[in-house]
C-alpha positions as CSV (number, residue, x, y, z in Angstrom):
1,M,8.0,-15.4,9.8
2,V,6.4,-18.4,8.2
3,D,3.5,-18.0,10.6
4,L,2.7,-14.6,9.0
5,Y,2.3,-16.2,5.6
6,R,0.2,-19.0,7.2
7,K,-2.1,-16.3,8.7
8,V,-3.0,-14.9,5.2
9,S,-2.8,-18.1,3.1
10,P,-6.4,-19.2,3.7
11,F,-7.6,-16.0,1.9
12,L,-5.3,-16.3,-1.1
13,G,-7.7,-18.4,-3.1
14,V,-10.1,-15.4,-3.4
15,Y,-7.2,-12.9,-3.8
16,P,-5.2,-14.1,-6.8
17,S,-3.1,-11.0,-7.0
18,F,-1.6,-11.7,-3.5
19,A,-1.2,-15.3,-4.4
20,E,0.7,-14.4,-7.6
21,V,3.1,-12.2,-5.7
22,L,3.9,-15.0,-3.3
23,E,4.1,-17.6,-6.0
24,F,6.1,-15.8,-8.6
25,Q,8.1,-13.3,-6.5
26,S,8.5,-15.4,-3.4
27,P,9.8,-12.4,-1.4
28,Q,12.0,-13.2,1.6
29,L,10.3,-12.2,4.9
30,C,12.4,-11.0,7.8
31,T,12.3,-8.8,10.9
32,S,14.7,-6.1,12.1
33,T,15.2,-3.8,15.0
34,Q,16.9,-1.2,12.8
35,M,13.9,0.3,11.0
36,D,14.5,4.1,11.1
37,N,10.9,4.8,12.2
38,A,9.4,2.6,9.5
39,L,7.1,-0.3,10.5
40,A,8.0,-2.2,7.4
41,Y,9.3,-1.8,3.9
42,F,9.8,-3.8,0.7
43,D,13.2,-4.0,-1.0
44,A,12.6,-4.9,-4.7
45,D,16.3,-5.2,-5.4
46,K,16.8,-7.8,-2.7
47,N,13.3,-9.3,-3.1
48,R,12.4,-9.1,0.5
49,I,10.0,-7.6,3.0
50,V,11.4,-6.3,6.3
51,I,9.1,-5.8,9.3
52,D,9.7,-4.2,12.6
53,E,10.4,-7.0,15.1
54,S,8.8,-5.1,18.0
55,L,5.3,-5.1,16.4
56,S,2.5,-7.3,17.7
57,P,1.9,-10.4,15.6
58,A,-1.4,-9.0,14.4
59,M,0.2,-5.7,13.4
60,Q,3.0,-7.6,11.6
61,V,0.4,-9.3,9.5
62,G,-1.3,-5.9,8.8
63,V,1.9,-4.3,7.5
64,L,2.8,-7.5,5.6
65,L,-0.5,-7.1,3.7
66,H,0.4,-3.5,3.0
67,E,3.9,-4.4,1.7
68,L,2.6,-7.3,-0.4
69,R,0.4,-4.8,-2.1
70,H,3.4,-2.7,-2.8
71,F,5.1,-5.8,-4.3
72,W,2.0,-6.2,-6.5
73,Q,2.3,-2.6,-7.6
74,Y,6.0,-3.1,-8.4
75,T,5.3,-6.2,-10.6
76,R,2.7,-4.1,-12.6
77,A,5.3,-1.4,-13.2
78,S,3.3,1.1,-11.2
79,C,6.2,2.4,-9.2
80,P,7.4,6.0,-9.8
81,S,9.7,6.5,-12.7
82,D,12.8,8.6,-12.7
83,T,11.6,10.2,-15.9
84,L,8.8,12.0,-14.0
85,A,9.0,15.5,-12.7
86,M,9.5,15.6,-8.9
87,K,5.9,16.6,-8.1
88,E,4.6,13.9,-10.4
89,F,6.9,11.4,-8.6
90,A,5.2,12.5,-5.3
91,R,1.7,12.2,-6.8
92,T,2.4,8.6,-7.7
93,T,3.8,7.9,-4.2
94,F,0.5,9.3,-2.7
95,A,-1.6,7.0,-4.9
96,L,0.5,3.9,-4.2
97,E,0.3,4.5,-0.5
98,A,-3.5,5.2,-0.6
99,D,-4.0,2.1,-2.6
100,A,-1.9,-0.1,-0.3
101,S,-3.8,1.2,2.7
102,A,-7.2,0.5,1.1
103,I,-6.4,-3.0,-0.1
104,S,-4.7,-4.1,3.2
105,L,-7.8,-2.9,5.0
106,L,-10.0,-4.9,2.6
107,F,-8.0,-8.0,3.3
108,A,-8.1,-7.4,7.1
109,W,-11.9,-6.8,6.9
110,D,-12.4,-10.1,5.2
111,M,-10.3,-11.8,7.9
112,K,-12.5,-10.2,10.5
113,E,-15.7,-11.4,8.7
114,A,-14.2,-14.9,8.7
115,G,-13.9,-14.7,12.5
116,D,-10.4,-13.3,13.1
117,D,-10.6,-9.6,13.9
118,S,-7.1,-9.2,15.3
119,V,-5.5,-7.7,12.2
120,W,-8.4,-5.4,11.5
121,N,-8.2,-4.2,15.2
122,A,-4.5,-3.6,14.8
123,L,-4.8,-1.6,11.6
124,S,-7.9,0.4,12.7
125,S,-6.2,1.4,16.0
126,W,-3.0,2.5,14.2
127,S,-2.9,6.3,14.5
128,S,-1.8,6.9,11.0
129,Q,-4.5,4.7,9.5
130,M,-7.3,5.1,12.0
131,D,-9.3,7.6,9.9
132,I,-8.8,5.5,6.7
133,A,-10.1,2.4,8.5
134,A,-13.1,4.3,9.9
135,S,-14.0,5.5,6.4
136,F,-13.7,2.0,5.0
137,A,-15.8,0.4,7.8
138,K,-18.5,3.1,7.5
139,T,-18.9,2.4,3.8
140,M,-18.9,-1.3,4.2
141,H,-21.6,-1.1,6.9
142,T,-23.7,1.2,4.7
143,T,-23.3,-0.4,1.4
144,G,-21.7,-3.8,1.8
145,D,-19.7,-3.1,-1.4
146,A,-16.0,-3.8,-1.2
147,G,-15.2,-1.6,-4.2
148,L,-17.0,1.4,-2.8
149,A,-15.3,0.8,0.6
150,A,-11.9,0.7,-1.1
151,T,-12.7,3.9,-3.0
152,S,-13.7,5.6,0.3
153,A,-10.5,4.5,2.0
154,F,-8.4,5.6,-1.0
155,Y,-9.7,9.2,-0.9
156,Q,-9.6,9.3,2.8
157,W,-5.8,8.9,2.6
158,Y,-5.6,12.3,1.0
159,D,-7.8,13.9,3.6
160,S,-5.0,14.4,6.1
161,P,-2.8,17.4,5.3
162,E,-0.2,16.1,7.7
163,R,-0.1,12.7,6.0
164,V,0.2,14.2,2.6
165,E,2.9,16.6,3.7
166,R,4.9,13.8,5.4
167,Y,4.8,11.6,2.3
168,Y,5.6,14.6,0.0
169,L,8.8,15.4,1.9
170,S,9.8,11.7,1.9
171,A,9.0,11.3,-1.8
172,C,10.9,14.4,-2.8
173,S,13.9,13.3,-0.7
174,D,13.9,9.9,-2.3
175,Y,13.6,11.5,-5.8
176,L,16.5,13.8,-5.2
177,D,18.6,11.0,-3.8
178,R,17.9,8.8,-6.8
179,Q,18.7,11.7,-9.2
180,D,22.0,12.3,-7.4
181,A,23.0,8.6,-7.1
182,G,22.3,7.9,-10.8
183,K,23.7,11.2,-12.1
184,L,20.4,11.6,-13.9
185,I,19.4,14.5,-16.0
186,P,16.2,16.1,-14.6
187,R,13.1,15.0,-16.6
188,Y,9.6,16.5,-16.5
189,Q,7.2,13.9,-17.7
190,M,3.7,13.7,-16.3
191,I,1.9,10.6,-14.9
192,D,0.6,8.4,-17.7
193,D,-3.1,8.6,-18.4
194,G,-3.6,4.9,-17.6
195,F,-1.8,5.0,-14.3
196,F,-4.8,5.0,-12.1
197,V,-6.7,2.6,-14.3
198,N,-3.9,0.1,-13.9
199,L,-3.4,0.7,-10.2
200,C,-6.9,0.6,-8.8
201,K,-7.6,-3.1,-9.0
202,L,-9.2,-5.1,-6.3
203,P,-7.3,-8.2,-5.2
204,D,-10.0,-10.5,-6.6
205,G,-9.4,-9.1,-10.1
206,G,-12.2,-6.5,-10.0
207,T,-11.7,-2.7,-10.1
208,Y,-12.5,0.2,-7.8
209,A,-12.8,3.9,-8.7
210,C,-9.8,6.2,-7.9
211,S,-8.0,9.2,-9.1
212,D,-5.9,12.0,-7.7
213,P,-8.4,14.3,-5.8
214,R,-5.8,17.0,-5.8
215,G,-5.1,16.9,-9.6
216,A,-1.9,17.8,-11.2
217,K,-0.4,21.0,-9.8
């Protein structure tokens, strides 16, 4: 597992947000064969990232980047709140996933440009991310602008009805489980106006444009 961190460590100097997660959170990194169809997940309560043991080394790095971005989101209090209405909870989940996909692709792209294309190839051939990677790469080839490429990837995440539906069902199930476990009274708050402004930060400290293309419904 240390090798995965070594793989990304040369890039942390230009990506302070990732470096801060590793320095201040120091999440434990481990693998498992009991993943329940997930490739990886982060457990904030236990401060750990768990990765599917069967993945190739390059794919393990790719999903590590994705989960490190989720850790960064968590440290910025960007995670869905139990005070939100269920549909709003799902909207935040969509945005968090779209952002993590965009930023992990940006990191993998820079690794490719530095001479190691293994992580980019792994993520761009992953069926659930293939279209997002293609959108990112097209924008980078056309503009050379990392912010525009991240924006393109972010919105591409929403372009798959199947992906949105899958995450909607998962988010709603999680929401209801949390309500039940905590004996919580249903709340109906909307996403804060500053949510997307706080979320859509490039790992070098810059920003990229993003919002919910579907809007509140």
